[in-house]
TORKEKE-191582 format. One record per atom (N, C-alpha, C): residue in one letter; x, y, z. Coordinates in steps of 0.02 Angstrom, whole numbers, padded with zeros to 5 digits, always signed. Layout:
AXYZ...
This chain:
M+04995+03411+02877M+05024+03477+02878M+05095+03497+02863K+05101+03547+02824K+05174+03572+02812K+05220+03600+02862L+05247+03597+02879L+05313+03638+02934L+05383+03671+02890G+05380+03732+02922G+05421+03784+02862G+05439+03825+02926V+05479+03877+02860V+05511+03942+02909V+05497+03998+02877Y+05471+04030+02915Y+05466+04102+02884Y+05537+04121+02884N+05528+04183+02812N+05626+04162+02801N+05655+04244+02809A+05643+04293+02846A+05655+04362+02859A+05724+04331+02885I+05747+04279+02944I+05784+04249+02961I+05857+04251+02942L+05844+04230+02863L+05864+04189+02816L+05895+04230+02769H+05857+04311+02776H+05881+04354+02722H+05957+04362+02711D+06016+04325+02738D+06064+04373+02739D+06094+04297+02688R+06087+04268+02669R+06095+04208+02588R+06034+04229+02553S+06076+04185+02525S+06047+04187+02423S+05979+04128+02458L+05921+04130+02405L+05869+04099+02398L+05896+04027+02416P+05930+04009+02354P+05948+03945+02344P+05996+03916+02425E+06017+03974+02461E+06062+03953+02526E+05993+03935+02578A+05945+03991+02571A+05898+03966+02597A+05877+03920+02610L+05841+03885+02552L+05834+03825+02525L+05855+03785+02568K+05929+03771+02553K+05978+03719+02577K+05958+03712+02668V+05978+03747+02693V+05958+03751+02755V+05909+03745+02791I+05856+03746+02743I+05768+03739+02766I+05751+03662+02774A+05790+03633+02702A+05778+03560+02697A+05814+03509+02736G+05900+03544+02771G+05928+03512+02809G+05907+03509+02863L+05869+03560+02898L+05813+03570+02963L+05765+03493+02958G+05758+03475+02914G+05684+03428+02891G+05628+03432+02886L+05627+03525+02875L+05578+03544+02849L+05579+03564+02774S+05488+03588+02745S+05462+03556+02667S+05467+03628+02662G+05443+03699+02697G+05419+03742+02678G+05445+03810+02687I+05452+03852+02662I+05466+03932+02653I+05417+03983+02652E+05398+04023+02697E+05339+04094+02716E+05415+04138+02683L+05366+04165+02615L+05409+04230+02598L+05396+04291+02607N+05443+04341+02633N+05422+04399+02643N+05423+04446+02567T+05344+04480+02561T+05339+04516+02490T+05345+04576+02511G+05358+04612+02558G+05323+04680+02569G+05337+04700+02640G+05284+04757+02637G+05280+04784+02701G+05362+04823+02754F+05342+04799+02820F+05443+04837+02825F+05469+04785+02828L+05482+04734+02771L+05545+04693+02760L+05533+04704+02683P+05594+04714+02662P+05608+04703+02568P+05601+04629+02567A+05578+04616+02503A+05567+04553+02464A+05627+04540+02446V+05681+04529+02484V+05739+04515+02498V+05730+04438+02431H+05695+04396+02453H+05708+04335+02397H+05656+04322+02346V+05618+04394+02325V+05552+04376+02258V+05592+04452+02244P+05678+04434+02211P+05709+04488+02173P+05639+04519+02102T+05631+04472+02084T+05588+04473+02007T+05522+04501+01999M+05467+04522+02056M+05425+04514+02088M+05375+04566+02051D+05401+04598+02003D+05370+04650+01962D+05375+04597+01891Q+05417+04562+01871Q+05420+04519+01826Q+05388+04468+01819I+05383+04428+01883I+05317+04381+01898I+05265+04389+01890L+05227+04444+01904L+05175+04488+01913L+05140+04500+01834V+05183+04485+01777V+05151+04503+01712V+05190+04451+01688S+05237+04406+01686S+05270+04361+01605S+05268+04308+01663D+05236+04255+01613D+05234+04177+01647D+05295+04135+01617A+05336+04185+01588A+05414+04143+01592A+05448+04178+01655A+05443+04242+01695A+05476+04249+01734A+05456+04197+01801R+05388+04208+01799R+05359+04155+01850R+05386+04093+01856D+05384+04056+01788D+05403+03976+01789D+05491+03964+01806D+05533+04023+01792D+05611+04042+01798D+05595+04037+01878Y+05570+04069+01897Y+05564+04089+01981Y+05547+04002+02023L+05501+03979+01995L+05482+03928+02033L+05521+03869+02023G+05564+03866+01958G+05603+03829+01961G+05662+03805+01993I+05679+03861+02032I+05712+03883+02097I+05708+03841+02151F+05660+03809+02150F+05642+03781+02231F+05621+03705+02184E+05629+03680+02107E+05623+03609+02093E+05679+03568+02130G+05650+03517+02158G+05704+03482+02166G+05734+03482+02251T+05723+03540+02257T+05748+03556+02342T+05715+03531+02389G+05649+03497+02417G+05623+03451+02457G+05582+03528+02482V+05590+03606+02459V+05555+03633+02496V+05510+03670+02431S+05448+03686+02479S+05412+03722+02438S+05400+03803+02459I+05347+03837+02419I+05310+03900+02432I+05268+03871+02497A+05269+03903+02564A+05231+03901+02638A+05180+03981+02647G+05160+04005+02604G+05134+04055+02592G+05180+04128+02579L+05135+04180+02579L+05163+04230+02586L+05163+04285+02641N+05220+04311+02648N+05210+04374+02697N+05227+04454+02704C+05196+04505+02711C+05195+04559+02696C+05184+04598+02751N+05184+04578+02816N+05164+04626+02881N+05191+04691+02868G+05163+04716+02876G+05174+04808+02909G+05122+04824+02916N+05108+04920+02919N+05041+04919+02946N+04994+04978+02888P+04950+04937+02854P+04923+04976+02778P+04865+05027+02814L+04875+05037+02846L+04797+05093+02892L+04841+05159+02918H+04915+05132+02917H+04966+05208+02948H+04932+05261+02927P+04933+05313+02962P+04915+05404+02938P+04953+05414+02877K+05020+05401+02877K+05078+05423+02840K+05070+05398+02788P+05055+05447+02745P+05043+05389+02670P+05099+05355+02626E+05173+05396+02653E+05237+05344+02639E+05239+05281+02681I+05195+05260+02719I+05175+05215+02753I+05131+05167+02726G+05061+05195+02761G+05034+05173+02750G+05002+05150+02665E+05024+05185+02632E+04980+05185+02565E+05039+05108+02525K+05107+05130+02569K+05160+05084+02535K+05136+05020+02550H+05134+04995+02599H+05112+04933+02648H+05026+04913+02628A+05001+04953+02628A+04924+04950+02587A+04928+04908+02520E+04970+04943+02482E+04990+04923+02404E+05028+04849+02390D+05078+04841+02459D+05111+04783+02458D+05056+04733+02479V+05010+04737+02521V+04965+04696+02530V+04932+04665+02468R+04905+04707+02433R+04882+04696+02362R+04918+04662+02324R+04973+04682+02302R+05026+04655+02260R+05044+04586+02277S+05038+04554+02347S+05066+04510+02374S+05003+04450+02370I+04942+04489+02365I+04869+04440+02327I+04901+04418+02263R+04919+04485+02231R+04907+04458+02162R+04974+04397+02125L+05022+04403+02179L+05075+04369+02192L+05058+04311+02201A+05033+04301+02251A+05027+04244+02287A+04961+04185+02207Q+04923+04219+02188Q+04878+04187+02119Q+04929+04165+02094R+04981+04215+02054R+05035+04203+02002R+05074+04144+02020L+05082+04116+02088L+05128+04096+02118L+05102+04015+02143G+05037+04025+02129G+05002+03944+02137G+04982+03951+02215Q+04981+03991+02260Q+04977+03987+02321Q+04906+04033+02363N+04894+04002+02410N+04809+04042+02429N+04816+04051+02494R+04886+04101+02534R+04881+04109+02594R+04938+04188+02575V+04905+04238+02606V+04947+04303+02618V+04942+04332+02702V+04990+04312+02735V+05014+04331+02803V+05024+04424+02790T+04995+04442+02834T+05001+04519+02850T+04953+04526+02917M+04978+04611+02929M+04937+04613+02986M+04879+04666+02975S+04855+04686+03027S+04766+04709+03012S+04785+04792+02989G+04821+04822+03038G+04866+04897+03035G+04838+04947+03090L+04859+04997+03095L+04814+05057+03153L+04822+05101+03123P+04766+05142+03108P+04755+05216+03118P+04802+05257+03151G+04785+05332+03152G+04795+05387+03186G+04714+05373+03219G+04715+05428+03273G+04655+05422+03321G+04618+05461+03288E+04623+05503+03237E+04583+05556+03232E+04591+05619+03169P+04551+05619+03128P+04561+05654+03055P+04618+05684+03060G+04658+05688+03018G+04752+05743+03014G+04773+05701+03050A+04756+05651+03074A+04832+05607+03132A+04884+05597+03097T+04960+05577+03115T+05033+05590+03066T+05082+05526+03100V+05039+05501+03159V+05060+05442+03204V+04997+05417+03240T+04994+05366+03228T+04974+05288+03254T+04941+05301+03317N+04896+05260+03346N+04856+05277+03420N+04833+05201+03425W+04877+05174+03471W+04844+05112+03512W+04810+05116+03566I+04737+05099+03562I+04707+05088+03630I+04731+05046+03673V+04745+05038+03703V+04756+04985+03765V+04710+04937+03795N+04672+05003+03838N+04603+05004+03877N+04565+05057+03861A+04520+05051+03839A+04460+05087+03838A+04430+05095+03883W+04438+05140+03941W+04382+05153+04012W+04358+05208+03993N+04386+05255+03943N+04372+05313+03950N+04323+05330+03885S+04284+05381+03875S+04237+05387+03819S+04263+05407+03761A+04313+05447+03778A+04361+05479+03720A+04417+05434+03682A+04400+05373+03726A+04456+05305+03677A+04426+05263+03637L+04350+05248+03683L+04281+05232+03632L+04292+05282+03559D+04283+05338+03545D+04270+05377+03482D+04337+05381+03435V+04395+05354+03503V+04449+05348+03442V+04453+05265+03403L+04431+05230+03448L+04389+05157+03428L+04356+05179+03359D+04309+05212+03381D+04250+05204+03321D+04273+05223+03260Y+04323+05274+03262Y+04354+05305+03200Y+04408+05253+03170Q+04435+05232+03209Q+04474+05178+03186Q+04462+05102+03136W+04414+05101+03183W+04366+05027+03169W+04356+05050+03068G+04307+05134+03083G+04264+05126+03011G+04326+05140+02965I+04412+05159+02975I+04449+05146+02923I+04467+05072+02899A+04485+05040+02986A+04473+04979+02959A+04458+04921+02914A+04367+04945+02946A+04311+04919+02894A+04320+04917+02827E+04338+04988+02788E+04308+04991+02726E+04378+04976+02690F+04441+04971+02720F+04490+04937+02702F+04496+04868+02689W+04472+04828+02729W+04470+04743+02732W+04407+04724+02709R+04365+04785+02688R+04306+04752+02644R+04335+04739+02581E+04390+04803+02544E+04404+04803+02487E+04449+04746+02478T+04486+04739+02523T+04535+04686+02529T+04524+04611+02505D+04471+04635+02541D+04428+04564+02554D+04416+04511+02489R+04373+04579+02443R+04343+04587+02385R+04400+04555+02329L+04478+04597+02338L+04533+04580+02290L+04543+04503+02301A+04534+04488+02383A+04551+04439+02406A+04523+04359+02363A+04462+04373+02352A+04428+04312+02343A+04431+04309+02253D+04426+04372+02231D+04439+04368+02179D+04465+04324+02162H+04545+04323+02176H+04619+04276+02154H+04620+04234+02190G+04572+04205+02232G+04566+04117+02266G+04612+04130+02328V+04612+04185+02349V+04665+04200+02416V+04631+04223+02469K+04675+04177+02548K+04658+04186+02604K+04711+04225+02625V+04693+04287+02652V+04736+04354+02679V+04716+04325+02776A+04782+04306+02805A+04796+04288+02866A+04831+04326+02899L+04776+04382+02944L+04804+04439+03007L+04831+04388+03066E+04907+04417+03065E+04929+04419+03139E+04886+04445+03182L+04893+04403+03226L+04842+04439+03307L+04923+04484+03341H+04922+04538+03317H+04996+04579+03344H+04965+04645+03403P+04993+04652+03453P+04962+04708+03478P+04990+04780+03429Q+04972+04827+03445Q+04991+04880+03401Q+04943+04870+03351N+04901+04858+03325N+04864+04833+03303N+04791+04853+03303I+04738+04851+03265I+04648+04893+03275I+04644+04794+03293V+04671+04738+03251V+04658+04661+03269V+04704+04635+03308F+04700+04633+03384F+04746+04568+03413F+04718+04533+03460N+04646+04509+03453N+04636+04469+03516N+04559+04434+03473T+04528+04375+03505T+04492+04369+03481T+04430+04419+03453A+04394+04445+03468A+04347+04471+03499A+04342+04529+03429D+04428+04573+03406D+04443+04580+03349D+04420+04566+03292V+04446+04481+03289V+04427+04451+03250V+04337+04465+03219Y+04318+04440+03270Y+04246+04445+03261Y+04220+04496+03241K+04240+04536+03275K+04209+04627+03251K+04230+04640+03173L+04296+04631+03155L+04308+04624+03098L+04277+04605+03050I+04271+04555+03070I+04234+04494+03016I+04134+04514+02987E+04107+04561+03062E+04065+04560+03080E+04046+04617+03020L+04106+04684+03038L+04088+04740+03009L+04102+04745+02923T+04132+04692+02912T+04158+04693+02834T+04122+04649+02802G+04079+04571+02830G+04072+04535+02809G+04115+04494+02759A+04156+04490+02776A+04226+04464+02751A+04225+04385+02750T+04253+04361+02672T+04260+04275+02685T+04327+04269+02673N+04358+04296+02647N+04440+04287+02646N+04497+04323+02680V+04461+04331+02726V+04479+04347+02787V+04498+04327+02858G+04546+04296+02889G+04542+04271+02944G+04607+04265+02982V+04630+04219+02989V+04692+04225+03049V+04752+04196+03050E+04815+04233+03044E+04858+04188+03058E+04890+04183+03139L+04888+04132+03157L+04895+04114+03232L+04940+04117+03247D+04981+04163+03253D+05065+04150+03287D+05056+04194+03389A+05056+04107+03388A+05063+04086+03474A+05098+04162+03515S+05148+04171+03502S+05203+04214+03526S+05178+04281+03560H+05125+04318+03502H+05082+04382+03532H+05035+04370+03571L+05016+04287+03587L+04953+04288+03629L+04993+04264+03699F+05027+04233+03690F+05078+04206+03752F+05090+04259+03814W+05114+04318+03782W+05122+04396+03802W+05079+04422+03843Q+05023+04419+03816Q+04944+04452+03836Q+04910+04408+03878Q+04958+04344+03906Q+04908+04276+03944Q+04856+04251+03915M+04843+04258+03841M+04817+04216+03796M+04834+04137+03808D+04799+04085+03790D+04813+04042+03787D+04801+04024+03697P+04835+04006+03649P+04855+03987+03571P+04780+03936+03553V+04805+03874+03630V+04762+03834+03584V+04680+03845+03595A+04671+03887+03645A+04591+03879+03671A+04581+03964+03592V+04614+03984+03588V+04626+04046+03535V+04601+03996+03477V+04646+03966+03460V+04640+03908+03377V+04565+03862+03397R+04526+03844+03442R+04478+03798+03466R+04425+03845+03454E+04431+03921+03483E+04367+03957+03459E+04384+03999+03401L+04425+04021+03370L+04432+04030+03301L+04399+03962+03230G+04427+03935+03266G+04398+03880+03229G+04433+03879+03134P+04388+03880+03085P+04398+03890+03030P+04432+03944+03007L+04445+04010+03055L+04447+04077+03039L+04527+04084+03048V+04550+04014+03081V+04606+04026+03074V+04646+03994+03004F+04690+04037+02975F+04709+04011+02904F+04786+03985+02881H+04812+04001+02955H+04892+03994+02937H+04916+03990+03022A+04979+03977+03013A+05017+03997+03087A+05075+03990+03094A+05101+04037+03132A+05178+04061+03148A+05204+04015+03220A+05257+03982+03224A+05283+03949+03275A+05353+03992+03324K+05326+04015+03369K+05372+04055+03380K+05364+04057+03453D+05403+04060+03496D+05372+04055+03585D+05383+04123+03636V+05373+04150+03686V+05391+04171+03717V+05396+04171+03787R+05456+04189+03824R+05463+04168+03906R+05442+04216+03943I+05409+04202+03982I+05375+04263+04025I+05453+04276+04079N+05474+04325+04087N+05537+04339+04150N+05497+04353+04206T+05476+04317+04267T+05412+04331+04302T+05428+04375+04345E+05501+04386+04385E+05518+04422+04450E+05543+04506+04389N+05559+04501+04343N+05528+04575+04312N+05468+04595+04291A+05419+04520+04261A+05380+04554+04269A+05314+04553+04324K+05347+04555+04365K+05317+04574+04441K+05303+04657+04437L+05378+04684+04408L+05392+04736+04433L+05355+04775+04377Y+05380+04751+04306Y+05331+04799+04246Y+05299+04790+04215G+05250+04698+04214G+05209+04719+04185G+05210+04698+04102V+05188+04651+04076V+05190+04647+04006V+05165+04676+03957L+05160+04759+03994L+05132+04800+03967L+05205+04847+03961D+05264+04836+03989D+05337+04859+04004D+05336+04907+03933N+05355+04973+03936N+05375+05022+03899N+05431+05051+03906R+05495+05006+03919R+05546+05045+03946R+05610+05020+03861F+05574+05048+03826F+05632+05043+03741F+05665+05104+03753R+05742+05085+03715R+05759+05138+03705R+05763+05157+03623R+05765+05218+03606R+05782+05232+03555R+05866+05252+03522L+05846+05195+03466L+05937+05186+03421L+05939+05255+03402R+06000+05278+03392R+06037+05326+03381R+06059+05289+03268P+06043+05358+03234P+06059+05343+03168P+06122+05283+03154E+06170+05302+03173E+06222+05264+03170E+06227+05191+03201E+06180+05179+03217E+06170+05115+03267E+06139+05053+03215N+06151+05014+03212N+06106+04968+03191N+06040+04953+03200R+06004+04979+03158R+05917+04981+03165R+05884+04956+03100T+05812+04948+03124T+05762+04926+03065T+05709+04964+03061N+05718+04971+02961N+05681+05024+02966N+05616+05009+02982L+05527+05062+03008L+05474+05023+02998L+05447+05034+02947G+05470+05089+02873G+05435+05131+02835G+05436+05226+02874G+05454+05230+02816G+05476+05306+02804G+05529+05335+02863D+05488+05367+02908D+05563+05388+02958D+05547+05363+03042E+05506+05271+03019E+05485+05247+03080E+05532+05193+03083W+05567+05205+03162W+05615+05137+03190W+05616+05100+03238A+05648+05017+03202A+05615+04957+03288A+05683+05004+03334N+05641+05000+03383N+05668+05013+03459N+05721+04959+03501E+05759+04973+03523E+05776+04926+03582E+05757+04918+03641W+05729+04847+03626W+05714+04799+03703W+05753+04804+03749P+05716+04819+03806P+05730+04841+03885P+05786+04759+03885K+05821+04780+03935K+05880+04739+03948K+05850+04683+03997D+05810+04723+04047D+05800+04667+04097D+05719+04658+04101S+05684+04642+04017S+05635+04619+04005S+05576+04576+04066A+05517+04620+04049A+05454+04568+04076A+05443+04504+04041W+05459+04506+03972W+05467+04450+03920W+05518+04467+03861D+05530+04380+03817D+05578+04382+03776D+05523+04336+03736F+05547+04372+03667F+05534+04335+03625F+05601+04236+03598V+05587+04179+03601V+05625+04141+03633V+05597+04086+03573A+05653+04037+03566A+05658+03988+03510A+05597+03913+03540L+05586+03897+03505L+05539+03861+03512L+05572+03813+03585G+05509+03793+03654G+05560+03736+03696G+05561+03772+03757R+05590+03856+03734R+05618+03877+03805R+05572+03951+03840G+05503+03932+03804G+05471+03950+03843G+05406+03901+03854H+05381+03872+03802H+05328+03812+03826H+05351+03746+03799D+05338+03690+03818D+05394+03651+03814D+05359+03586+03755T+05387+03539+03767T+05380+03521+03675T+05287+03459+03674A+05270+03453+03746A+05212+03447+03741A+05155+03476+03730Y+05176+03543+03744Y+05126+03599+03740Y+05115+03616+03666W+05165+03629+03625W+05176+03643+03559W+05146+03568+03504A+05130+03512+03544A+05111+03440+03508A+05016+03477+03513E+05005+03503+03570E+04939+03511+03580E+04941+03570+03523F+04958+03608+03521F+04954+03673+03475F+04927+03645+03394L+04977+03605+03388L+04980+03572+03312L+04933+03541+03289K+04901+03503+03382K+04854+03460+03368K+04796+03500+03367A+04767+03552+03363A+04728+03606+03372A+04723+03628+03309L+04776+03660+03275L+04786+03683+03197L+04764+03621+03149Y+04787+03563+03174Y+04776+03498+03093Y+04701+03476+03129E+04675+03499+03168E+04576+03493+03182E+04566+03533+03117V+04598+03618+03143V+04569+03643+03104V+04562+03643+03016D+04611+03626+03010D+04645+03615+02932D+04707+03562+02929S+04684+03508+02897S+04737+03448+02901S+04823+03477+02858E+04782+03522+02829E+04849+03546+02769E+04872+03608+02807M+04877+03635+02844M+04885+03696+02893M+04961+03701+02879M+04977+03769+02834M+05049+03774+02870M+05073+03795+02928V+05113+03783+02952V+05150+03806+03005V+05212+03837+02998N+05255+03893+03023N+05297+03908+02995N+05331+03931+03059I+05423+03906+03070I+05455+03949+03123I+05454+04010+03102E+05444+04054+03166E+05487+04126+03148E+05539+04113+03202H+05613+04129+03179H+05633+04138+03227H+05660+04223+03247E+05646+04241+03317E+05678+04314+03333E+05715+04296+03406D+05727+04229+03420D+05764+04223+03467D+05822+04268+03499T+05862+04326+03520T+05918+04355+03507T+05980+04319+03553S+05950+04276+03582S+06010+04251+03619S+06052+04182+03571L+06021+04167+03515L+06024+04117+03483L+06057+04140+03409G+06104+04102+03381G+06114+04133+03306G+06051+04095+03252R+06077+04145+03187R+06020+04113+03162R+06015+04043+03160I+06058+04001+03141I+06060+03913+03125I+06018+03898+03168E+06063+03920+03245E+06074+03900+03291E+05995+03875+03322G+05956+03968+03317G+05898+03964+03342G+05848+03893+03281L+05858+03889+03228L+05817+03879+03189L+05838+03799+03202E+05894+03760+03248E+05884+03709+03241E+05854+03694+03302V+05857+03728+03339V+05835+03735+03425V+05769+03712+03399A+05705+03775+03353A+05641+03766+03337A+05623+03696+03327S+05652+03696+03259S+05618+03628+03234S+05640+03578+03259K+05674+03562+03275K+05668+03507+03337K+05631+03508+03372V+05581+03536+03420V+05541+03546+03462V+05479+03522+03407L+05481+03566+03348L+05421+03592+03312L+05412+03498+03276L+05471+03488+03251L+05468+03414+03229L+05448+03355+03272D+05486+03355+03316D+05451+03308+03375D+05380+03309+03415A+05357+03376+03416A+05280+03402+03426A+05246+03354+03390A+05256+03395+03325A+05219+03359+03242A+05215+03274+03269R+05258+03235+03255R+05281+03195+03239R+05240+03123+03348S+05237+03176+03371S+05209+03121+03445S+05132+03131+03463V+05098+03182+03386V+05055+03165+03383V+05001+03164+03318G+05047+03144+03287G+05014+03108+03214G+05017+03163+03174V+05029+03215+03162V+04997+03264+03113V+05074+03277+03051L+05116+03234+03055L+05147+03257+03001L+05160+03214+02973A+05141+03211+02887A+05155+03123+02865A+05241+03139+02853E+05260+03089+02857E+05343+03051+02846E+05338+03066+02769A+05400+03070+02750A+05421+03085+02683A+05451+02998+02659
């Protein structure tokens, strides 16, 4: 099993500097962002790598002697978005990432299943949270038709390139739980599309990531280590579907999600928060998580995703890596150097 870091939190520094940070944490992998919601900061020569062996070899040379190797590519975005400036761009990022993975000797690309609009001609996405009425099921039927066509074609591309695409079970996507995974596979006949098991989004949905790993088994291709803390008193009042986000103004520091869509500010007294490993679930839980993943694939890649806003970039990685390494060693899934 390889433990590493998803590199978005280290986009503030060069790739060689990021590799030094990861090696210093005692980890051996870096999951590289290659498009979607975020730019490919650490793969600036992507266009050249796709066509030039020399460019590819120069890029791979950056990793030599560092003790850190590439542990998958990541292009999280919305490839089904009804606005072409978002959906078409993110879809092409998925395709480019699949081709890039083959060029770099990688076989895992992480992304999201995406979310279409609710009807023909829509310009905004429509996430059906609870389909208790017939109109909501009509929307889902329309959305699944779009999703099935895209992922059927993408699965063929992935198979042709010897790559497996791992979908993060992320709310505000058509696939966000175990039933959705099975439905996508049934509709598409996919062989090279499965799951990136990011525990965090399962926690706040009140799902058990260990149970999900054991249920999906070989459909789990890749994993992310990110924790969630439920703020019990706030959750009693607002529930886990708390929607009290604030729209950030153009002059404020904000993250573009494509086109003219931006991430909003998190509620101040939130019902739940993303936290570093160990601040929501203890080391013993993460040991069981790693053990379940190891039973599916002894070469599983598990990468820390740091989004704990109460901790600095390096501080959060230090907290998370200690918990992850302690958990891995306690169940014997990590070979010591």
